[in-house]
C-alpha positions in Angstrom: 124.7 66.9 63.8 125.0 66.0 59.8 127.6 68.7 57.9 126.4 67.5 54.6 124.4 71.3 54.1 127.7 72.7 55.7 129.4 71.9 52.8 127.4 73.5 49.9 128.2 77.1 52.3 131.9 75.6 52.5 132.1 75.3 48.9 130.4 79.2 48.6 133.0 81.0 50.4 136.1 79.1 49.0 135.2 80.5 45.8 135.3 83.3 47.0 138.1 83.7 48.7 139.7 82.2 45.2 137.6 84.9 42.9 139.0 87.7 45.9 143.0 86.6 45.7 142.3 86.3 41.5 141.1 89.7 41.4 143.4 91.2 43.9 145.9 90.0 42.2 144.4 91.8 39.1 144.5 95.3 40.1 148.2 94.6 41.9 148.9 95.6 37.2 146.9 98.9 36.8 148.5 98.3 33.4 145.4 95.9 32.6 143.8 97.5 30.5 140.3 96.4 32.9 141.8 97.6 35.9 138.4 100.2 36.4 135.9 97.0 35.6 138.5 94.8 37.8 137.6 97.6 40.9 134.4 98.4 40.2 134.5 94.8 40.4 136.6 94.4 44.1 133.8 96.5 45.7 130.9 94.3 45.3 132.6 91.2 45.4 131.8 90.3 49.3 127.7 91.1 48.6 127.8 88.7 45.5 129.3 86.4 47.3 126.8 87.2 50.5 123.7 87.1 48.0 124.8 83.4 46.7 125.6 82.2 50.1 122.0 83.1 51.4 120.8 82.0 47.9 122.1 78.3 49.2 121.0 78.6 52.6 117.3 79.8 52.2 117.8 76.7 49.0 118.4 74.1 51.8 116.2 74.9 54.9 113.5 74.9 52.0 114.1 71.5 50.4 114.2 70.3 54.1 110.9 72.1 55.1 109.4 70.1 51.8 110.8 66.4 53.3 109.9 67.0 56.7 107.1 69.6 57.4 105.1 67.3 59.3 101.5 69.3 59.2 103.4 68.7 54.8 103.6 72.7 54.5 104.9 74.3 51.8 108.1 76.0 52.8 107.4 79.8 53.9 107.6 82.4 50.7 109.8 84.6 53.3 113.7 83.7 53.9 112.6 85.2 57.5 109.5 82.8 57.5 112.0 79.8 56.6 114.4 80.7 58.9 111.7 80.8 61.7 109.9 77.4 61.3 113.2 75.9 60.4 113.9 76.3 63.8 110.7 75.5 65.4 111.0 72.5 63.7 114.0 71.5 65.0 114.1 73.7 68.3 116.8 75.4 67.9 118.4 77.6 70.5 116.9 81.3 70.1 120.3 82.6 70.0 120.9 80.4 66.9 117.3 81.2 65.2 118.5 85.2 66.0 121.8 85.2 64.1 120.7 83.9 61.2 117.8 86.4 60.7 120.2 89.0 61.6 122.0 87.9 58.6 119.1 87.6 56.3 118.6 91.6 57.3 122.3 92.6 56.6 122.2 91.0 53.2 118.6 91.9 53.0 120.6 95.1 53.4 123.3 94.8 50.7 120.5 93.7 47.8 118.1 96.4 48.3 120.3 99.8 49.6 117.0 102.2 49.4 115.9 99.7 52.7 117.0 100.0 56.1 121.1 100.3 57.4 122.1 97.6 59.3 125.3 96.9 60.7 127.8 95.2 58.4 128.7 91.7 58.3 131.9 90.0 57.0 131.0 87.7 55.1 132.6 84.7 57.2 131.2 85.4 60.3 127.8 85.1 58.4 128.4 81.9 57.0 129.6 81.0 60.3 125.7 82.2 61.6 124.5 80.2 58.3 126.9 76.9 59.2 125.5 76.1 62.0 121.6 76.6 62.0 122.8 73.5 58.9 124.8 72.0 60.9 121.5 71.3 63.1 120.0 69.3 60.3 119.7 66.0 60.3 
């Protein structure tokens, strides 16, 4: 098991926590001229970092499949296909694949608010699900 790929997700998580702390600290001073903008930014912070987290995850899967697909096929265009093809190639347990698909569905709901609604998934849980999948890459 290699954790090289997981480090990219850890870095996104560390960035999220640092920005969250900075924004929260700034929000404690309502006299700041940018207080209203910071309040709005704080509401979307987790969604923003969830999209960034999933972008790193997808990029890792694309690179992996480009280099390792035994039939030399290009990676699927959709995240759904990327996840399923990588899971099949690595013979991952269904629960790991399904957890990542759950994170993908929630990310889609966040990024496309007019689409189907899904149960909220905290950033830390999404990162954990994606990390378990990436930890299985050689």
